[in-house]
NUVO-210277 format. One record per atom (N, C-alpha, C, CB): residue in one letter; x, y, z. Coordinates in steps of 0.1 Angstrom, whole numbers, plus 2048, in hexadecimal, padded with zeros to 3 digits. Atoms other than C-alpha are relative to their C-alpha. Glycine has a CB too. Layout:
BEGIN
aXYZ/...
***
This chain:
BEGIN
m8037F6809/m9B65B55F8/m7F18007FC/m8097FF7F4/r80D800804/r9945C05ED/r7FF80C7F6/r7F580280D/l8037F580A/l9845D65D2/l7FE80C808/l7F47FD7F7/a8027F37F9/a9855FA5DC/a7F38057FD/a80B80B7FB/t80C7F9801/t96660E5E0/t8028107FF/t7F77FD80B/q7FF7F0800/q95F6345DB/q80480480E/q7F38077FB/n7FD7FC7F2/n962635602/n80F7FF802/n7F87F680A/d7F28027FE/d98762B5FE/d80880B7F9/d8037F27FC/l7F97F6808/l9906485E8/l809809808/l7F68097F8/w7F77F87F7/w99D65E604/w80C7F9804/w7F980580B/a7F68087FB/a9B2642612/a80B7FD7F5/a7FA7F2806/i7F780280B/i9C163A5F0/i80880D7FD/i7F87FB7F4/q7FA7F3803/q9C965F5EB/q80B80280A/q7F680B800/r7F57FF7F6/r9DC65F60C/r80B7F77FE/r7FA7FE80E/l7F580A803/l9EE640604/l8098047F4/l7FB7F27FD/y7F97FB80B/y9F864E5E2/y80A80B804/y7F68057F6/e7F87F57FB/eA0566E5F2/e80B7FC808/e7F980A807/t7F58057F7/tA1965B60D/t80A7F87F8/t7FA7F780B/c7F7807808/cA286445F3/c8098097F8/c7F97F67F8/s7F87F6809/sA316615DC/s80A807808/s7F680A7FA/k7F67F97F8/kA426745F8/k80B7F7804/k7F980580D/n7F580A7FB/nA55655604/n8097FD7F4/n7F97F2806/t7F780380B/tA6164D5E0/t80980D7FD/t7F87FD7F4/q7F77F4802/qA6E6725DD/q80B80080A/q7F880C802/q7F58017F6/qA8066F5FE/q80A7F5800/q7FA80080E/k7F880C7FF/kA8D64C5FC/k8097FE7F4/k7F77F3802/y7F980280D/yA9764B5D7/y80380C7F9/y7F97F97F8/n7FF7F2808/nA976705CD/n7FA7FF7F2/n80F804800/l80680180D/lA7F6675B2/l7F2807801/l7FF7F17FC/d80D7F8800/dA6067A5A7/d7F67FA7F7/d80380E7FC/h80980580A/hA4C661593/h7F2800805/h8057F27FB/w80E7FF7FB/wA2C6665A8/w7FD80E805/w7FE7F780A/t8027F27FB/tA2E68C5AB/t7F38067FA/t80D8097FD/e80C7FB807/eA0F691595/e7F57FF80B/e7FD7F97F3/p80B8007F6/p9F069A5AA/p7F87F37FF/p7F780C7FD/f80880B800/f9DA67E5B4/f7F48027F8/f7FC7FD80E/d80A7FF809/d9C067759A/d7F37FA806/d8047FA7F2/s80B8057FA/s9A16735AE/s7F47FC7F7/s7FA80980A/d80A80480A/d98A673590/d8037F37F9/d7FD80B7F6/g7FC80C807/g99E65957F/g7FE7F3809/g80E8017FC/y80380B7F7/y99D64359E/y7F17FD802/y80680380E/k80F8017FF/k9776495A2/k7FC7F67F5/k7F980E7FF/f80480980B/f97263957F/f8077F2801/f8048077F3/k7F880D7FE/k98C61D586/k7F87F880B/k80F803803/i8088087F6/i9796145A6/i7F37FB7FB/i7FE80A80D/e80E805806/e957614594/e8027F47F7/e7FA80C7F7/d7FD80B809/d9675FD57A/d8077F4807/d80A8057F5/k7FB80C7F7/k9735E5597/k80E7FD7FC/k7F67F37FF/l7F1802803/l9995EA58F/l80980280B/l8058097F5/v7F87FC7F6/v9A55F75AF/v7FF7F780D/v7FD80F803/y8018097F4/y9AF5E25CD/y80780780C/y8077F07FD/i7FA7FA7F4/i9B85EC5F1/i7FE7F680C/i7F880E803/n8028087F4/n9BD5DA612/n7F980880A/n80E7FA805/d8087F97F6/d9A85E2630/d80780A808/d7FA7F5809/e7F87F67F9/e9C45F5641/e80480C7F8/e80D7FA806/a7FC7F580A/a9C960C622/a80E8027FF/a7F980D802/t7F17FF801/t9EE604621/t8057FA7F3/t8067F980C/i7FC80780D/i9EE5F1600/i7F48037F6/i8037F0801/s80B7FD80B/s9DC5FA5DF/s8077FE7F3/s7FA80F802/y7FB80280E/y9DF5F35BA/y7F48007F7/y8087F27FF/i80A7FF80B/i9CD5F6599/i8047F37F7/i80080E7F8/l7FE80B80A/l9C85D7582/l7F88047F4/l7FA7F2806/e8067FC80C/e9C05E5560/e7FD7F57F7/e80880A7FA/t80380980A/t9AF5D3545/t8048047F2/t7F27FE800/r7FB7FB80D/r9BE5E852A/r80E806802/r7F680A7FA/y7F37FA800/y9E15F4521/y80080F801/y8087FB7F4/p7FE7F17FF/p9ED617528/p8028057F1/p80D80580A/h8007FC80E/h9EE62D508/h80E7FE7FA/h7FC80E7FE/y7F3801805/yA13628504/y8057F27FD/y80A806809/f7FD80E804/fA12601500/f7F37FA7FA/f8047F880C/h80B809805/h9FC5EA4EC/h8067F37FB/h7F88077F5/i7FB80D803/iA025C54E8/i7F47F87FC/i8077F980C/n80A808805/n9ED5AD4D4/n8067F27FD/n7FA8067F4/d7F880C801/d9FD58C4DB/d7F77F3803/d80C80180A/g80980A7FD/g9DE5774E3/g7FF7FB80F/g8037F57F9/y8018047F1/y9E4574509/y7F580A807/y80F802807/t8077F77F6/t9CB580522/t80980680B/t7F57F7807/y7F67F97F7/y9DA59953A/y7F880980A/y80A8087F8/r8037F47F7/r9D65B2556/r80C808800/r7FB7FB80E/y7F57F7800/y9EB5D1559/y80080780E/y7FE80A7F4/l7FF7FB7F2/l9F75DA57C/l80580F800/l8097F8809/k7FB7F2800/k9FA5FF583/k7FE80580F/k7F880A7F7/k8017F97F3/k9FF6155A2/k7FF7F780C/k7F5809801/m7FF8087F5/mA095FA5BA/m80680880B/m8077F37FE/m7FB7F77F5/mA0D60C5DB/m8017F880D/m7F780D803/v7FE8077F2/vA1B5FE5FC/v80480B809/v80B7F37FF/h7FD7F67F6/hA1C615619/h80E7FE805/h7F680080C/p7F28017FC/pA3F61E623/p8047F880D/p80680C802/k7FC8087F4/kA3D60E645/k7FF7F07FE/k7F680480C/l80080F804/lA375EC633/l80A7FD7F6/l7F27FD7FB/q7F680380B/qA525F0619/q80C7FA806/q80480D7F8/d7F48077FC/dA715DB61A/d7FE7F480A/d80A809805/q80480B7F7/qA5F5BF62C/q7FA7F47F8/q7F680680A/g80580B807/gA555AA60F/g7F18027FB/g8017F3808/w80D7FE804/wA325B860A/w7FD8017F1/w7FA80C808/g8027FF80E/gA365C25E7/g8017F37F8/g80A80A7FA/s7FF80C806/sA415A05DC/s7F47F7804/s80D7FA804/k80B8087FB/kA255905F0/k7F38057F9/k7FE80280E/i80C7FB808/iA0B5A75DF/i8017FB7F1/i800810801/l7FE80580E/lA1959E5BC/l7FC7F2800/l80D8017FB/q80480F800/qA165795C5/q7F27FD801/q8077FA80B/d80E8027FF/d9F357D5D1/d7F88047F3/d7FB80980C/i8067FD80C/i9E958F5B2/i8027F67F5/i80680D7FB/e7FD80B80A/e9FA57559C/e7F77F4802/e8107FB800/d80880C7FD/d9E85595AE/d7F18027FE/d8037FC80F/s80E7FD800/s9C656A5AD/s7FB8027F2/s7FD80B809/l8057FD80D/l9C5573589/l7FE7F57F6/l80A8097FA/d80480A80A/d9B455E56E/d8048057F2/d7F27FD802/v7FC7FB80D/v9C956C551/v80D7F97FD/v80180F800/d7F3805804/d9E856253E/d80C807805/d8017FF7F2/v7F47F77FD/v9FF57F546/v7FD80C808/v8068047F4/l8007F37F9/lA0459A55F/l80A8097FB/l8027FE80F/r7F67F6806/rA145B954F/r7FF80D809/r7FE8037F0/m8007F37F9/mA1F5DA55D/m80C8087FA/m8017FF80F/d7F57F8805/dA395F5556/d80680880C/d7FC8097F5/y7F97F87F7/yA5260A569/y80A80A7F8/y8087F780B/r7F67F7807/rA68628560/r80D7F9800/r80180E808/s7F4808803/sA87619551/s80B806809/s8048007F1/e7F57FB7F8/eA9E62F566/e8007FC80E/e80180F7FF/f8018037F2/fA91622587/f8057F2802/f7F1802805/v7F980C7FE/vAAA60758E/v7FA7F780B/v80D802802/h8058077F4/hA9A5FD5B0/h7F37F97FB/h7FC80B80C/l80C807805/lA795F459D/l8047F47F7/l7F680B7F8/r7FC80D809/rA8C5DE583/r8057F6809/r80C8047F7/n7FB80A7F7/nA9E5CD5A0/n7F47F9807/n80980780A/f80C8057F8/fA7B5C85B2/f7F97F67F6/f7F780B804/y809808809/yA675BB594/y8077F67F8/y7FA8097F6/v7F980A809/vA805AB57D/v8097F7807/v8098077F5/i7F78097F9/iA9A59D594/i7FA7F980B/i80C808805/k8058067F4/kA885975B4/k7F37F87FD/k7FE80A80B/n80D807802/nA6558D5A6/n7FF7FA7F2/n7F580A802/h7FF80980C/hA7057E585/h7F78057F3/h7FC7F1804/y8067FB80C/yA5E59556C/y8098017F4/y7FA80C803/t7F880080C/tA6A595548/t7FE80E7F9/t7FD7F47F6/v8007F4808/vA725B5535/v7FB7FC7F2/v80D8087FF/i80580480D/iA5E5B4514/i80080D7F7/i7F17FA802/g8007F5809/gA605D8507/g80380D807/g7F28017FA/i7FE7F27FB/iA675FD50B/i7F68097F8/i80F8057FE/g80A7F5806/gA4E61A506/g80480D805/g7F07FD804/y7FD7F27FC/yA4E63F50B/y7F4807803/y8088077F5/i80A7F77FC/iA3865751C/i80880E7FE/i7FA7FE80F/g7F87F5804/gA4467650B/g80F7FC7FD/g80080C80A/d7F2805801/dA6A67350F/d8057F880B/d80880C7FF/m7FD8097F4/mA6865D52E/m7FF7F27FB/m7F680380B/e80080F804/eA72639527/e7FB7F780B/e80D7FA7FC/v8068097F7/vA5D61E538/v8037F27FA/v7F1802801/t7FD80E803/tA665F9539/t7F27F7802/t80B7FC80A/l80B8097FE/lA495E0533/l8047F2804/l7F97FF7F3/i7FD80D7FB/iA4B5C0547/i7F47F7801/i80880180D/e80B80A7FF/eA365A0549/e8057F4808/e7FB7FC7F2/k7FE80E7FA/kA3257F55C/k7F57F87FB/k80180080F/h80B809804/hA2056254D/h7FB7F880C/h8067F67F5/l8078077F4/lA07554566/l7FB7F37FB/l7F5809805/n80580D805/n9F7538551/n8077FD7F3/n7F08017FD/k7F980480C/kA0A525537/k7F57FB7F5/k80D7F5804/k80980480B/k9F4523517/k8068057F3/k7F3805802/e7FC7FC80C/e9FA5264F3/e7FA80D7FC/e7FD7F57F6/r8057F3806/r9F75474E1/r7F57FE7F7/r80B8087F9/v80C801809/v9D654D4D0/v80280D7F6/v7F2801808/l7FE7F5809/l9DF5634B1/l7F68027F6/l80D7FE7F8/
***
């Protein structure tokens, strides 16, 4: 994995659209049906938050801030994983877990956090059961419930 550049924007958009279509077909879910936010991605790329592999089959964002619907001030350093995309041809082969492990191993923070729509049982199974993330809260985007999860990467005392 490497930091994405503006030259990767088109490939990220194609991957986003492919993953969105696959999620709709495979799970009958619509959580990525909003249009691709190319301006948002441009800024995130400039801020060095977007990662992609050379084949443009895997991408994710590692935010340094919480989304507007969560805020935690517990003294831990963290990164917030968003929009992890694995091309459908690589899914169900262990790539998602490998990517998570690589992210966890490479970060120099206490906690990796992320969220998923609470109704998406397949995501709970993947993150909480298979990859040992802990549920720490519930938030809302409008009337949509999202589950906040985390994994502690470095064991240190809280600084309050």
